[in-house]
C-alpha positions in Angstrom: 26.2 8.6 -24.2 28.4 5.4 -24.0 26.5 2.4 -24.5 28.3 0.7 -21.8 26.9 3.3 -19.1 23.3 2.9 -19.1 22.3 5.7 -16.8 24.0 9.0 -16.0 23.0 8.7 -12.3 24.3 12.1 -11.3 22.3 14.0 -14.0 19.2 11.9 -13.1 19.5 12.9 -9.5 19.7 16.5 -10.5 16.8 16.3 -12.5 14.9 14.5 -9.7 15.8 17.6 -7.8 14.1 19.7 -10.3 11.0 17.2 -10.3 10.9 17.6 -6.6 10.9 21.4 -6.8 8.1 21.3 -9.4 6.0 19.2 -7.2 6.9 21.3 -4.0 5.7 24.5 -6.0 2.4 23.0 -7.0 1.7 21.6 -3.4 2.3 25.3 -2.0 0.4 26.8 -4.8 -2.7 24.4 -4.4 -2.7 24.8 -0.7 -2.5 28.6 -0.5 -4.6 29.3 -3.7 -7.9 29.6 -2.1 -6.7 31.4 1.1 -5.1 34.0 -1.3 -7.9 34.6 -3.3 -10.3 35.0 -0.1 -7.7 37.3 1.4 -7.7 39.5 -1.8 -11.5 39.4 -1.9 -12.5 36.9 -4.1 -14.8 33.8 -3.6 -13.0 30.5 -2.7 -14.9 29.0 -5.5 -12.7 31.1 -7.9 -9.8 28.7 -7.4 -11.5 25.8 -9.0 -12.3 28.0 -12.1 -8.6 29.0 -12.3 -7.2 25.6 -12.1 -9.8 24.7 -14.8 -8.4 27.6 -17.0 -4.7 26.6 -16.3 -5.1 23.0 -17.0 -6.9 23.9 -20.2 -4.1 26.2 -21.4 -1.7 23.4 -20.5 -3.2 21.3 -23.4 -1.8 23.6 -26.0 1.4 25.0 -24.2 2.9 21.6 -23.1 3.1 20.3 -26.6 4.0 23.7 -27.8 6.9 24.3 -25.6 8.3 20.7 -26.0 8.2 20.9 -29.7 10.0 24.3 -29.7 12.8 23.0 -27.4 13.1 20.1 -29.6 13.7 22.5 -32.5 16.1 24.3 -30.4 18.1 21.3 -29.5 18.3 20.3 -33.2 19.5 23.7 -34.3 21.7 24.6 -31.6 22.3 21.4 -29.6 20.9 22.5 -26.3 17.5 22.9 -24.6 18.6 24.9 -21.8 17.6 28.4 -23.0 13.9 27.4 -22.6 14.7 25.7 -19.2 16.4 28.8 -17.9 13.7 31.1 -19.2 11.0 29.1 -17.7 12.6 28.6 -14.3 13.5 32.3 -13.9 10.2 33.5 -15.0 8.1 30.9 -12.9 10.4 31.5 -9.9 9.9 35.5 -10.2 6.2 35.2 -10.6 6.0 32.6 -7.7 7.5 35.1 -5.2 5.2 38.1 -6.7 2.1 36.1 -5.9 2.2 36.7 -2.0 3.9 39.8 -2.5 0.9 41.2 -4.4 -1.5 39.7 -1.7 0.6 41.0 1.3 1.8 44.5 0.2 -1.0 45.6 -2.5 -4.2 46.9 -1.1 -7.3 44.9 -2.9 -8.8 48.1 -4.3 -11.0 48.1 -7.4 -8.0 49.0 -9.7 -5.5 46.5 -8.3 -7.8 43.6 -7.3 -8.0 42.2 -10.8 -4.1 41.9 -10.9 -4.1 38.7 -8.9 -5.9 36.1 -11.1 -3.8 36.9 -14.3 -0.8 36.7 -12.3 -1.6 33.3 -11.0 -2.5 32.1 -14.6 0.9 33.7 -15.9 2.8 31.4 -13.2 1.1 28.3 -14.3 2.0 29.1 -18.0 5.5 29.9 -16.9 5.7 26.4 -15.3 4.8 25.0 -18.9 7.5 26.6 -20.6 10.1 24.3 -19.0 8.4 21.3 -17.7 8.4 19.1 -20.9 11.8 20.4 -22.1 13.4 19.6 -18.8 11.8 16.1 -18.6 12.9 15.3 -22.1 16.6 15.5 -21.0 15.8 11.9 -19.6 16.4 10.8 -23.2 19.9 12.0 -22.9 20.6 10.6 -19.4 19.7 7.2 -19.8 19.4 4.4 -22.5 15.9 3.7 -23.8 15.8 0.3 -22.0 16.9 1.8 -18.7 14.3 4.8 -18.8 12.2 3.1 -16.2 15.0 2.9 -13.8 16.1 6.4 -14.1 12.4 7.5 -13.8 11.9 5.7 -10.7 14.2 8.2 -9.0 11.9 10.9 -10.1 9.0 9.0 -9.1 10.4 8.5 -5.4 11.3 12.2 -5.0 8.0 13.6 -6.6 6.0 10.8 -4.5 7.5 11.5 -1.2 7.0 15.3 -1.5 3.6 14.8 -3.0 2.6 12.5 -0.1 3.2 15.0 2.5 1.1 17.5 1.0 -1.9 16.4 3.2 -0.1 16.2 6.4 2.0 19.4 5.9 -0.9 22.0 5.8 -0.2 23.2 9.4 3.5 23.5 8.6 3.0 25.4 5.6 0.4 27.7 7.3 2.6 28.5 10.2 5.4 29.9 7.8 3.1 32.2 6.0 2.7 32.8 2.3 5.5 35.0 1.6 8.2 32.9 3.3 6.7 29.6 1.8 6.5 30.8 -1.6 10.0 32.3 -1.5 11.5 29.0 -0.2 9.6 27.1 -3.1 11.1 29.8 -5.6 14.8 29.4 -4.2 14.4 25.6 -4.3 13.3 25.7 -8.1 16.1 28.0 -8.9 18.8 26.0 -6.9 17.7 22.7 -8.3 17.8 24.0 -11.9 21.2 25.8 -11.2 22.4 22.4 -10.1 21.1 20.4 -13.2 22.7 23.0 -15.4 26.2 22.6 -13.7 26.2 18.8 -13.8 24.5 18.6 -17.4 27.2 17.0 -19.6 28.5 19.3 -22.5 26.8 18.9 -25.8 28.7 17.2 -28.3 28.9 19.3 -31.5 30.4 18.1 -34.7 33.5 19.7 -36.2 31.6 19.6 -39.6 29.6 22.7 -40.6 25.9 22.3 -39.7 23.8 21.4 -43.0 20.6 23.6 -42.3 18.5 21.7 -44.6 19.5 18.3 -42.7 19.0 20.1 -39.3 15.6 21.3 -40.5 14.2 17.8 -41.8 13.4 16.0 -38.3 12.3 12.5 -38.4 8.9 11.8 -39.2 6.6 11.7 -36.5 3.4 9.3 -36.2 0.3 11.4 -35.5 -1.4 7.9 -34.3 1.6 7.9 -31.6 1.0 11.5 -30.5 -2.5 10.8 -30.0 -2.1 7.5 -28.1 0.3 9.6 -25.7 -2.2 12.4 -25.3 -5.0 10.0 -24.7 -2.8 7.7 -22.3 -2.0 10.9 -20.4 -5.5 12.0 -19.9 -7.0 8.6 -18.8 -4.0 7.9 -16.4 -4.5 11.3 -14.8 -8.3 10.6 -14.4 -7.8 7.3 -13.2 -5.1 8.1 -10.6 -7.0 11.2 -9.3 -10.0 8.9 -8.7 -7.9 6.1 -7.3 -6.7 8.4 -4.4 -10.2 10.0 -4.0 -11.7 6.2 -3.8 -8.9 5.0 -1.3 -9.3 7.9 0.9 -13.3 7.5 0.9 -13.2 3.8 1.7 -10.4 4.4 4.3 -12.8 7.0 6.1 -15.5 4.2 5.9 -13.4 1.5 7.2 -12.0 3.5 10.0 -15.1 5.4 10.9 -12.9 8.6 11.0 -12.3 11.6 8.8 -8.7 11.8 10.0 -6.8 9.5 7.5 -3.9 11.8 6.9 -1.2 9.3 8.2 -2.8 6.5 6.1 -2.9 8.4 3.0 0.7 9.5 3.5 1.9 5.9 4.1 0.1 4.8 1.0 1.8 7.6 -1.1 5.2 6.9 0.3 4.7 3.1 -0.4 3.9 3.7 -3.9 7.1 6.1 -4.1 9.4 3.6 -2.6 8.0 0.7 -4.7 9.1 2.7 -7.7 12.9 1.7 -7.4 12.3 -2.2 -7.5 9.4 -1.5 -10.1 11.8 0.6 -12.4 14.4 -2.6 -12.1 11.8 -5.1 -13.2 10.6 -2.8 -15.9 14.1 -2.8 -17.2 14.3 -6.6 -17.1 10.9 -7.6 -18.7 10.4 -4.2 -20.9 8.4 -1.0 -19.7 5.2 -1.8 -21.7 4.9 -5.2 -20.2 5.4 -3.9 -16.7 2.8 -1.2 -17.3 0.5 -3.8 -18.8 0.8 -6.0 -15.7 0.5 -2.9 -13.2 -2.5 -1.6 -14.8 -4.3 -5.0 -15.0 -3.6 -5.5 -11.1 -4.9 -2.0 -10.4 -7.9 -2.3 -12.4 -8.7 -5.6 -10.5 -8.0 -4.1 -7.1 -10.2 -1.0 -7.9 -13.2 -3.2 -8.5 -12.5 -5.4 -5.3 -12.3 -2.2 -3.3 -16.1 -1.8 -2.9 -16.1 -5.3 -2.0 -13.3 -6.0 0.3 -12.9 -2.3 1.9 -9.8 -0.5 2.4 -7.6 -3.0 4.3 -3.9 -3.4 4.1 -4.2 -6.6 2.0 -5.6 -4.6 -0.7 -3.9 -1.3 -0.5 -0.6 -2.4 -0.3 -0.4 -4.3 -3.7 -2.5 -1.4 -4.9 0.2 1.2 -4.1 2.8 -1.2 -5.4 1.1 -1.8 -8.8 0.5 1.8 -9.2 4.2 2.6 -9.3 4.6 0.3 -12.4 2.3 2.9 -14.3 3.8 6.0 -12.6 7.2 4.9 -13.6 6.0 3.9 -17.0 4.3 7.0 -18.5 7.2 9.2 -19.4 9.4 6.4 -20.8 6.2 5.3 -22.8 6.0 9.0 -24.1 9.8 9.1 -25.1 9.5 5.7 -26.6 6.7 6.5 -29.0 8.5 9.6 -30.6 11.8 9.9 -32.5 14.5 10.5 -30.1 14.8 14.1 -31.2 11.2 14.7 -30.5 11.4 13.8 -26.9 9.9 17.4 -25.8 7.1 17.0 -28.0 6.2 13.5 -26.8 6.3 14.6 -23.3 4.4 17.5 -23.9 1.7 15.6 -25.5 1.6 13.5 -22.2 1.2 16.6 -20.0 -1.3 18.1 -22.5 -3.6 15.0 -22.2 -3.1 15.3 -18.1 -4.0 19.0 -18.5 -7.2 18.3 -20.5 -8.2 15.7 -18.1 -8.1 17.6 -15.1 -9.9 20.5 -16.6 -12.6 18.2 -17.7 -12.6 16.5 -14.0 -12.7 20.1 -12.3 -15.6 21.3 -14.6 -17.7 18.0 -14.1 -16.9 17.5 -10.6 -16.8 20.9 -9.1 -17.5 19.2 -5.7 -15.3 16.1 -5.6 -16.5 15.3 -2.1 -20.0 14.6 -3.6 -18.3 11.6 -5.6 -19.4 8.2 -3.7 -16.5 6.0 -3.1 -18.1 3.1 -5.2 -18.4 5.6 -8.1 -14.9 6.6 -7.8 -13.7 3.3 -7.8 -15.4 2.2 -10.8 -14.6 5.2 -12.9 -10.8 4.7 -11.9 -10.9 1.1 -13.2 -12.7 2.3 -16.6 -10.0 4.9 -16.9 -7.1 2.6 -16.4 -8.8 0.1 -18.9 -8.2 2.8 -21.3 -4.5 3.3 -20.3 -4.3 -0.6 -20.8 -5.7 -0.3 -24.4 -3.3 2.5 -25.1 -0.3 0.8 -24.0 -1.3 -2.6 -25.7 -2.1 -0.8 -29.0 1.2 1.0 -29.3 2.9 -2.2 -30.4 0.7 -2.2 -33.5 1.3 1.5 -34.2 5.1 1.1 -33.9 5.2 -2.1 -36.0 3.2 -0.1 -38.7 5.9 2.7 -38.7 8.7 0.1 -39.4 7.0 -1.6 -42.2 
């Protein structure tokens, strides 16, 4: 990339479309999963078990696929074979899920086709998520990564925020049309990204296989730090949303808080844009540390003050600094040619955290709002420790 151009905005917007399609696919999947299982003769509780298994498999699959895409990039100057295969496979399986439920009779023979199909789709999504997001390292200079990621945070956050309010809309279309729409959106966004992806620059000199094979050294401490940060952030943000929603119900004395949660999510998504600009000016880690410290303080104050706009607005804005910073942090902690592995370790940590969370809290509604706020604050303290200690690891690598 030309140093004079900090961000390839066209390509970043294309990547944001893919991120939006991934978010949309998971919104559809999580909404319909219990319904499809019940329709096919399984208990509704199987949905939780499947999500635990899928997240546990992601612990290994995300780093593996990211690392393999790094090798593909180093040897053949392109990650897109991984991305293409993953997108095609996941799109085909995504359409197959409602087709099996709609057109196949749930007899003893065919009944047990559905659970493996669901797990296969989740695994197919891991094939391309880390490789495609690692393209950010090609689309933005290191200092500008938070600004580039802010576009992805905005698109993914807006789509994710409407998951609560869009239940009736998704239900009205039916599973076959909804899953087909999600599949075509993913295919279309990936096709657009491939079309606008800048051509790979290949040297005129013959490739030295020994040179290509010898990647830059990787710090295992850095990989461990990325993994722990991903897990602690996922745990903390999951409990943050849980705590905010429950305190809103207490504050408003009503279970109907869909509008308030949508506003909270959209506020965090929109705040990502100025947060990215600030992070570029002061540094991503400094911005993350400031955001984390504010979130911890506000989560501890939440049980005392309650869920009012004076607390929720800065909480949403502060969380956007963390949402923006995680992917750039993962890319910063690894050599430039190992971005796929770095992001894979981050999502592997997320998968482990969500798998453990689902195993411990099979009924999240039983978590008290006070406990959710406290555990969220503790998890974000761990995120703070990961970011703060990263400077010592990188300094040690340079010595």
